[in-house]
N, CA, C and O atoms as CSV, one atom per row, in Angstrom:
chain,resi,resn,atom,element,x,y,z
A,1,MET,N,N,-61.556,-113.355,85.122
A,1,MET,CA,C,-61.996,-114.568,86.098
A,1,MET,C,C,-62.188,-115.987,85.460
A,1,MET,O,O,-62.750,-115.968,84.366
A,2,ARG,N,N,-61.871,-117.046,85.881
A,2,ARG,CA,C,-62.105,-118.079,85.226
A,2,ARG,C,C,-63.183,-118.883,85.611
A,2,ARG,O,O,-63.644,-118.580,86.712
A,3,THR,N,N,-63.789,-119.934,84.966
A,3,THR,CA,C,-65.006,-120.825,85.346
A,3,THR,C,C,-65.057,-121.147,86.840
A,3,THR,O,O,-66.020,-120.834,87.540
A,4,PRO,N,N,-63.692,-121.956,87.415
A,4,PRO,CA,C,-63.517,-122.563,88.502
A,4,PRO,C,C,-63.855,-121.363,89.954
A,4,PRO,O,O,-64.346,-121.459,91.079
A,5,GLU,N,N,-63.237,-120.241,89.074
A,5,GLU,CA,C,-63.240,-118.942,90.403
A,5,GLU,C,C,-64.596,-118.277,90.309
A,5,GLU,O,O,-64.996,-117.811,91.375
A,6,VAL,N,N,-65.347,-118.142,89.312
A,6,VAL,CA,C,-66.534,-117.825,89.181
A,6,VAL,C,C,-67.665,-119.008,90.090
A,6,VAL,O,O,-68.384,-118.698,91.040
A,7,LEU,N,N,-67.572,-120.003,89.635
A,7,LEU,CA,C,-68.582,-121.028,90.802
A,7,LEU,C,C,-68.171,-121.000,91.978
A,7,LEU,O,O,-69.141,-121.222,92.702
A,8,ALA,N,N,-67.060,-120.815,92.703
A,8,ALA,CA,C,-66.733,-120.665,93.754
A,8,ALA,C,C,-67.160,-119.330,94.547
A,8,ALA,O,O,-67.732,-119.273,95.636
A,9,HIS,N,N,-66.766,-118.350,93.785
A,9,HIS,CA,C,-67.173,-116.890,94.328
A,9,HIS,C,C,-68.706,-116.807,94.486
A,9,HIS,O,O,-69.206,-116.275,95.478
A,10,ILE,N,N,-69.521,-117.399,93.386
A,10,ILE,CA,C,-70.647,-117.034,93.352
A,10,ILE,C,C,-71.750,-118.167,93.956
A,10,ILE,O,O,-72.844,-117.861,94.431
A,11,ASP,N,N,-71.253,-119.465,93.840
A,11,ASP,CA,C,-71.794,-120.888,94.261
A,11,ASP,C,C,-72.953,-120.835,93.311
A,11,ASP,O,O,-74.079,-120.602,93.751
A,12,ILE,N,N,-72.744,-121.038,92.031
A,12,ILE,CA,C,-73.886,-121.239,90.732
A,12,ILE,C,C,-73.350,-122.407,90.446
A,12,ILE,O,O,-72.134,-122.588,90.380
A,13,PRO,N,N,-74.352,-123.418,90.227
A,13,PRO,CA,C,-74.202,-124.589,89.509
A,13,PRO,C,C,-73.301,-124.238,88.004
A,13,PRO,O,O,-73.481,-123.185,87.391
A,14,ARG,N,N,-72.483,-125.131,87.626
A,14,ARG,CA,C,-71.857,-125.007,86.478
A,14,ARG,C,C,-72.734,-124.945,85.418
A,14,ARG,O,O,-72.695,-123.975,84.661
A,15,HIS,N,N,-73.743,-126.097,85.208
A,15,HIS,CA,C,-74.870,-125.923,84.146
A,15,HIS,C,C,-75.556,-124.824,84.060
A,15,HIS,O,O,-76.067,-124.521,82.982
A,16,LYS,N,N,-75.703,-123.981,85.234
A,16,LYS,CA,C,-76.819,-122.889,85.120
A,16,LYS,C,C,-76.020,-121.735,84.704
A,16,LYS,O,O,-76.554,-120.743,84.210
A,17,LEU,N,N,-74.587,-121.844,84.911
A,17,LEU,CA,C,-73.567,-120.770,84.242
A,17,LEU,C,C,-73.821,-120.838,82.699
A,17,LEU,O,O,-74.425,-120.010,82.017
A,18,TYR,N,N,-73.247,-121.967,82.310
A,18,TYR,CA,C,-73.249,-122.161,81.022
A,18,TYR,C,C,-74.614,-121.921,80.148
A,18,TYR,O,O,-74.662,-121.415,79.027
A,19,TYR,N,N,-75.731,-122.413,80.940
A,19,TYR,CA,C,-76.804,-121.933,80.461
A,19,TYR,C,C,-76.950,-120.586,79.912
A,19,TYR,O,O,-77.360,-120.407,78.765
A,20,LEU,N,N,-76.585,-119.515,80.798
A,20,LEU,CA,C,-76.691,-117.993,80.918
A,20,LEU,C,C,-75.883,-117.650,79.484
A,20,LEU,O,O,-76.309,-116.833,78.668
A,21,GLU,N,N,-74.694,-118.386,79.329
A,21,GLU,CA,C,-73.824,-118.096,78.470
A,21,GLU,C,C,-74.858,-118.544,77.044
A,21,GLU,O,O,-75.335,-117.705,76.279
A,22,GLN,N,N,-75.035,-119.896,76.932
A,22,GLN,CA,C,-75.790,-120.439,75.996
A,22,GLN,C,C,-76.860,-119.529,75.642
A,22,GLN,O,O,-77.035,-119.480,74.425
A,23,LYS,N,N,-77.859,-118.576,76.529
A,23,LYS,CA,C,-78.723,-118.002,76.070
A,23,LYS,C,C,-78.294,-116.618,75.623
A,23,LYS,O,O,-79.234,-115.987,75.140
A,24,GLY,N,N,-77.199,-116.002,75.647
A,24,GLY,CA,C,-76.440,-114.920,75.465
A,24,GLY,C,C,-76.791,-113.822,76.369
A,24,GLY,O,O,-76.866,-112.654,75.987
A,25,TYR,N,N,-77.034,-114.259,77.730
A,25,TYR,CA,C,-77.128,-113.245,78.935
A,25,TYR,C,C,-75.629,-112.683,79.226
A,25,TYR,O,O,-75.361,-111.510,79.486
A,26,ILE,N,N,-74.765,-113.694,79.137
A,26,ILE,CA,C,-73.427,-113.086,79.404
A,26,ILE,C,C,-72.422,-113.610,78.086
A,26,ILE,O,O,-72.945,-114.576,77.531
A,27,LYS,N,N,-71.462,-113.311,77.626
A,27,LYS,CA,C,-70.418,-113.326,76.693
A,27,LYS,C,C,-69.143,-113.259,77.400
A,27,LYS,O,O,-68.573,-112.200,77.662
A,28,PRO,N,N,-68.601,-114.717,77.777
A,28,PRO,CA,C,-67.168,-114.629,78.583
A,28,PRO,C,C,-66.176,-114.812,77.149
A,28,PRO,O,O,-66.563,-115.481,76.190
A,29,LYS,N,N,-64.837,-114.099,77.183
A,29,LYS,CA,C,-64.188,-114.546,76.199
A,29,LYS,C,C,-63.772,-116.005,76.360
A,29,LYS,O,O,-63.854,-116.694,77.377
A,30,LYS,N,N,-63.367,-116.297,75.309
A,30,LYS,CA,C,-62.992,-117.940,75.234
A,30,LYS,C,C,-61.263,-117.907,74.733
A,30,LYS,O,O,-60.889,-117.339,73.707
A,31,THR,N,N,-60.555,-118.469,75.470
A,31,THR,CA,C,-59.080,-118.719,75.018
A,31,THR,C,C,-59.005,-120.042,75.069
A,31,THR,O,O,-59.539,-120.826,75.854
A,32,VAL,N,N,-58.136,-120.271,73.959
A,32,VAL,CA,C,-57.810,-121.588,73.549
A,32,VAL,C,C,-56.297,-121.835,74.110
A,32,VAL,O,O,-55.473,-121.086,73.585
A,33,ILE,N,N,-55.824,-122.664,74.993
A,33,ILE,CA,C,-54.499,-123.097,75.290
A,33,ILE,C,C,-54.526,-124.756,74.854
A,33,ILE,O,O,-55.183,-125.681,75.330
A,34,GLY,N,N,-53.661,-124.730,73.893
A,34,GLY,CA,C,-53.368,-126.122,73.521
A,34,GLY,C,C,-54.678,-126.774,72.866
A,34,GLY,O,O,-55.163,-126.257,71.860
A,35,GLU,N,N,-55.248,-127.922,73.453
A,35,GLU,CA,C,-56.506,-128.342,73.136
A,35,GLU,C,C,-57.879,-128.078,73.893
A,35,GLU,O,O,-59.012,-128.441,73.576
A,36,LYS,N,N,-57.392,-127.249,75.122
A,36,LYS,CA,C,-58.433,-126.829,75.763
A,36,LYS,C,C,-58.912,-125.319,75.679
A,36,LYS,O,O,-58.103,-124.422,75.439
A,37,GLU,N,N,-60.229,-125.080,75.880
A,37,GLU,CA,C,-60.747,-123.748,75.729
A,37,GLU,C,C,-61.236,-123.343,77.050
A,37,GLU,O,O,-62.077,-123.973,77.690
A,38,PHE,N,N,-60.461,-121.866,77.561
A,38,PHE,CA,C,-61.144,-121.644,78.794
A,38,PHE,C,C,-61.926,-120.202,78.825
A,38,PHE,O,O,-61.641,-119.319,78.016
A,39,ARG,N,N,-62.628,-120.090,79.523
A,39,ARG,CA,C,-63.805,-119.004,79.719
A,39,ARG,C,C,-62.987,-117.984,80.556
A,39,ARG,O,O,-62.300,-118.278,81.535
A,40,ASP,N,N,-63.158,-116.740,80.031
A,40,ASP,CA,C,-62.488,-115.761,81.081
A,40,ASP,C,C,-63.755,-114.737,81.195
A,40,ASP,O,O,-64.267,-114.214,80.205
A,41,TYR,N,N,-64.180,-114.525,82.509
A,41,TYR,CA,C,-65.217,-113.913,82.736
A,41,TYR,C,C,-64.516,-112.299,83.172
A,41,TYR,O,O,-63.475,-112.244,83.826
A,42,THR,N,N,-65.241,-111.056,82.713
A,42,THR,CA,C,-64.926,-109.844,83.367
A,42,THR,C,C,-65.812,-109.469,84.387
A,42,THR,O,O,-66.956,-109.903,84.517
A,43,GLU,N,N,-65.159,-108.518,85.222
A,43,GLU,CA,C,-66.061,-108.176,85.994
A,43,GLU,C,C,-67.182,-107.710,85.898
A,43,GLU,O,O,-67.709,-107.514,86.993
A,44,GLU,N,N,-67.925,-107.382,84.822
A,44,GLU,CA,C,-69.045,-107.209,84.549
A,44,GLU,C,C,-69.812,-108.577,84.333
A,44,GLU,O,O,-70.913,-108.800,84.837
A,45,ASP,N,N,-69.228,-109.333,83.657
A,45,ASP,CA,C,-69.747,-110.703,83.633
A,45,ASP,C,C,-70.156,-111.252,84.760
A,45,ASP,O,O,-71.282,-111.742,84.838
A,46,VAL,N,N,-69.146,-111.246,85.970
A,46,VAL,CA,C,-69.366,-111.716,87.236
A,46,VAL,C,C,-70.620,-111.150,88.197
A,46,VAL,O,O,-71.294,-111.722,89.054
A,47,LYS,N,N,-70.642,-109.562,87.600
A,47,LYS,CA,C,-71.834,-108.819,88.585
A,47,LYS,C,C,-73.528,-109.320,87.727
A,47,LYS,O,O,-74.653,-109.556,88.167
A,48,LYS,N,N,-73.028,-109.304,86.601
A,48,LYS,CA,C,-74.353,-109.899,85.856
A,48,LYS,C,C,-74.793,-111.350,86.433
A,48,LYS,O,O,-75.949,-111.632,86.746
A,49,ILE,N,N,-73.659,-112.239,86.522
A,49,ILE,CA,C,-74.056,-113.523,86.874
A,49,ILE,C,C,-74.805,-113.617,88.237
A,49,ILE,O,O,-75.837,-114.270,88.396
A,50,GLU,N,N,-74.104,-112.812,89.312
A,50,GLU,CA,C,-74.538,-112.826,90.713
A,50,GLU,C,C,-75.771,-112.255,90.684
A,50,GLU,O,O,-76.603,-112.875,91.348
A,51,CYS,N,N,-76.125,-111.375,90.190
A,51,CYS,CA,C,-77.464,-110.399,90.085
A,51,CYS,C,C,-78.818,-111.501,89.408
A,51,CYS,O,O,-79.931,-111.736,89.878
A,52,ILE,N,N,-78.163,-112.000,88.160
A,52,ILE,CA,C,-79.191,-113.053,87.919
A,52,ILE,C,C,-79.377,-114.203,88.815
A,52,ILE,O,O,-80.499,-114.654,89.041
A,53,TRP,N,N,-78.221,-114.726,89.370
A,53,TRP,CA,C,-78.335,-115.663,90.295
A,53,TRP,C,C,-79.201,-115.560,91.392
A,53,TRP,O,O,-79.865,-116.498,91.833
A,54,LYS,N,N,-79.190,-114.248,91.897
A,54,LYS,CA,C,-80.138,-114.096,93.037
A,54,LYS,C,C,-81.751,-113.938,92.524
A,54,LYS,O,O,-82.670,-114.204,93.298
A,55,TYR,N,N,-81.935,-113.589,91.473
A,55,TYR,CA,C,-83.371,-113.938,90.990
A,55,TYR,C,C,-83.661,-115.495,90.780
A,55,TYR,O,O,-84.657,-115.962,91.332
A,56,LEU,N,N,-82.886,-116.276,90.051
A,56,LEU,CA,C,-83.213,-117.337,89.806
A,56,LEU,C,C,-83.110,-118.103,91.429
A,56,LEU,O,O,-83.831,-119.086,91.600
A,57,LYS,N,N,-82.528,-117.803,92.183
A,57,LYS,CA,C,-82.850,-118.679,93.472
A,57,LYS,C,C,-84.098,-118.122,94.129
A,57,LYS,O,O,-84.720,-118.810,94.938
A,58,LYS,N,N,-84.407,-117.133,93.868
A,58,LYS,CA,C,-85.896,-116.677,93.962
A,58,LYS,C,C,-87.405,-117.132,93.668
A,58,LYS,O,O,-88.490,-116.848,94.175
A,59,GLY,N,N,-86.893,-118.150,92.388
A,59,GLY,CA,C,-87.746,-118.723,91.649
A,59,GLY,C,C,-88.366,-118.225,90.356
A,59,GLY,O,O,-89.332,-118.731,89.784
A,60,PHE,N,N,-87.597,-117.047,89.938
A,60,PHE,CA,C,-88.050,-116.163,88.604
A,60,PHE,C,C,-87.277,-117.386,87.647
A,60,PHE,O,O,-86.464,-118.270,87.916
A,61,LYS,N,N,-87.873,-117.015,86.580
A,61,LYS,CA,C,-87.631,-117.734,85.142
A,61,LYS,C,C,-86.041,-116.857,84.445
A,61,LYS,O,O,-85.735,-115.682,84.648
A,62,TYR,N,N,-85.450,-117.636,83.815
A,62,TYR,CA,C,-84.199,-116.868,83.328
A,62,TYR,C,C,-84.504,-115.596,82.653
A,62,TYR,O,O,-83.944,-114.521,82.874
A,63,LYS,N,N,-85.442,-115.823,81.815
A,63,LYS,CA,C,-85.867,-114.209,81.031
A,63,LYS,C,C,-85.959,-113.072,82.097
A,63,LYS,O,O,-85.341,-112.008,82.052
A,64,THR,N,N,-86.854,-113.483,83.084
A,64,THR,CA,C,-87.280,-112.320,83.819
A,64,THR,C,C,-86.188,-112.397,85.042
A,64,THR,O,O,-86.074,-111.348,85.677
A,65,ALA,N,N,-85.615,-113.172,85.333
A,65,ALA,CA,C,-84.208,-113.062,86.136
A,65,ALA,C,C,-83.228,-112.160,85.613
A,65,ALA,O,O,-82.546,-111.329,86.213
A,66,HIS,N,N,-83.280,-112.553,84.007
A,66,HIS,CA,C,-82.014,-111.347,83.695
A,66,HIS,C,C,-82.594,-109.975,83.370
A,66,HIS,O,O,-81.864,-108.996,83.519
A,67,GLU,N,N,-83.907,-109.815,82.917
A,67,GLU,CA,C,-84.319,-108.241,82.970
A,67,GLU,C,C,-84.190,-107.771,84.293
A,67,GLU,O,O,-83.512,-106.747,84.369
A,68,LYS,N,N,-84.671,-108.242,85.447
A,68,LYS,CA,C,-84.642,-107.835,86.686
A,68,LYS,C,C,-82.967,-107.516,86.990
A,68,LYS,O,O,-82.731,-106.365,87.356
A,69,ALA,N,N,-82.182,-108.145,86.906
A,69,ALA,CA,C,-80.921,-108.130,87.053
A,69,ALA,C,C,-80.403,-106.902,86.343
A,69,ALA,O,O,-79.697,-106.122,86.982
A,70,MET,N,N,-80.647,-106.700,85.277
A,70,MET,CA,C,-80.380,-105.793,84.027
A,70,MET,C,C,-80.858,-104.377,84.741
A,70,MET,O,O,-80.201,-103.358,84.532
A,71,GLU,N,N,-82.039,-104.353,85.600
A,71,GLU,CA,C,-82.679,-103.401,86.080
A,71,GLU,C,C,-81.836,-102.753,87.115
A,71,GLU,O,O,-81.612,-101.542,87.138
A,72,ASP,N,N,-81.299,-103.769,88.125
A,72,ASP,CA,C,-80.577,-103.544,89.154
A,72,ASP,C,C,-79.326,-103.002,88.890
A,72,ASP,O,O,-78.921,-102.041,89.544
A,73,ILE,N,N,-78.485,-103.651,87.757
A,73,ILE,CA,C,-77.359,-102.958,87.318
A,73,ILE,C,C,-77.496,-101.411,86.595
A,73,ILE,O,O,-76.736,-100.474,86.841
A,74,SER,N,N,-78.361,-101.381,85.881
A,74,SER,CA,C,-78.296,-99.969,85.295
A,74,SER,C,C,-78.845,-99.122,86.530
A,74,SER,O,O,-78.639,-97.912,86.427
A,75,ASN,N,N,-79.446,-99.507,87.573
A,75,ASN,CA,C,-79.871,-98.462,88.265
A,75,ASN,C,C,-79.714,-98.711,89.702
A,75,ASN,O,O,-80.678,-98.530,90.445
A,76,PRO,N,N,-78.520,-99.131,90.186
A,76,PRO,CA,C,-77.869,-99.330,91.384
A,76,PRO,C,C,-78.562,-98.778,93.134
A,76,PRO,O,O,-78.531,-99.326,94.236
A,77,GLN,N,N,-79.216,-97.274,92.573
A,77,GLN,CA,C,-79.911,-96.620,93.578
A,77,GLN,C,C,-81.334,-97.739,93.858
A,77,GLN,O,O,-81.777,-98.096,94.950
A,78,MET,N,N,-81.792,-98.087,92.585
A,78,MET,CA,C,-83.306,-98.585,92.974
A,78,MET,C,C,-82.942,-100.067,93.661
A,78,MET,O,O,-83.619,-100.461,94.611
A,79,ALA,N,N,-81.988,-100.757,93.205
A,79,ALA,CA,C,-81.722,-101.972,93.654
A,79,ALA,C,C,-81.470,-101.829,95.458
A,79,ALA,O,O,-82.073,-102.466,96.322
A,80,LEU,N,N,-80.487,-100.882,95.644
A,80,LEU,CA,C,-80.094,-100.958,97.086
A,80,LEU,C,C,-81.784,-100.519,97.843
A,80,LEU,O,O,-82.206,-101.013,98.888
A,81,LEU,N,N,-82.459,-99.580,97.061
A,81,LEU,CA,C,-83.987,-99.365,98.061
A,81,LEU,C,C,-84.933,-100.819,98.081
A,81,LEU,O,O,-85.780,-101.097,98.930
A,82,LYS,N,N,-84.539,-101.647,96.911
A,82,LYS,CA,C,-85.483,-102.942,97.030
A,82,LYS,C,C,-84.703,-103.545,98.228
A,82,LYS,O,O,-85.283,-103.684,99.304
A,83,SER,N,N,-83.492,-103.883,98.083
A,83,SER,CA,C,-82.778,-104.609,99.422
A,83,SER,C,C,-83.294,-103.834,100.726
A,83,SER,O,O,-83.803,-104.422,101.681
A,84,GLU,N,N,-83.131,-102.639,100.667
A,84,GLU,CA,C,-83.705,-102.236,102.109
A,84,GLU,C,C,-84.931,-102.465,102.589
A,84,GLU,O,O,-85.142,-102.468,103.802
A,85,ASN,N,N,-86.003,-102.713,101.571
A,85,ASN,CA,C,-87.257,-102.336,101.549
A,85,ASN,C,C,-87.389,-103.926,102.225
A,85,ASN,O,O,-88.096,-104.090,103.219
A,86,THR,N,N,-86.749,-104.917,101.684
A,86,THR,CA,C,-86.956,-106.298,101.727
A,86,THR,C,C,-86.475,-106.895,103.251
A,86,THR,O,O,-86.926,-107.878,103.838
A,87,THR,N,N,-85.361,-105.921,103.702
A,87,THR,CA,C,-84.889,-106.103,104.925
A,87,THR,C,C,-85.791,-105.536,106.071
A,87,THR,O,O,-86.007,-106.039,107.173
A,88,GLU,N,N,-86.231,-104.452,105.583
A,88,GLU,CA,C,-87.154,-103.928,106.694
A,88,GLU,C,C,-88.849,-104.778,106.949
A,88,GLU,O,O,-89.519,-104.715,107.980
A,89,LYS,N,N,-89.169,-105.453,105.802
A,89,LYS,CA,C,-90.189,-106.093,105.928
A,89,LYS,C,C,-90.162,-107.166,106.855
A,89,LYS,O,O,-91.062,-107.472,107.638
A,90,GLY,N,N,-88.410,-108.035,106.616
A,90,GLY,CA,C,-88.231,-108.944,107.375
A,90,GLY,C,C,-88.190,-109.082,109.017
A,90,GLY,O,O,-88.055,-110.065,109.745
A,91,GLU,N,N,-88.356,-107.732,109.279
A,91,GLU,CA,C,-87.739,-107.352,110.560
A,91,GLU,C,C,-89.126,-107.574,111.356
A,91,GLU,O,O,-89.179,-107.378,112.570
């Protein structure tokens, strides 16, 4: 998936997406075509971005958002339970 597709799919600002890359939280493959460089994001990258962005929108700092996202990704059962608990509290 290329940058414009990721931006549209996740609705994350471009500068925040690039900051995740700059900090090393994601590592898209870069392809050079002519004089232009394109980023190609794997399905895993997109999942990480979605998860990190979820926590950034809640007000967490980048490092904490990344740590929480990695916990969610490594243990999807816990992420599901967290989301169910949040839903129940909101009712």
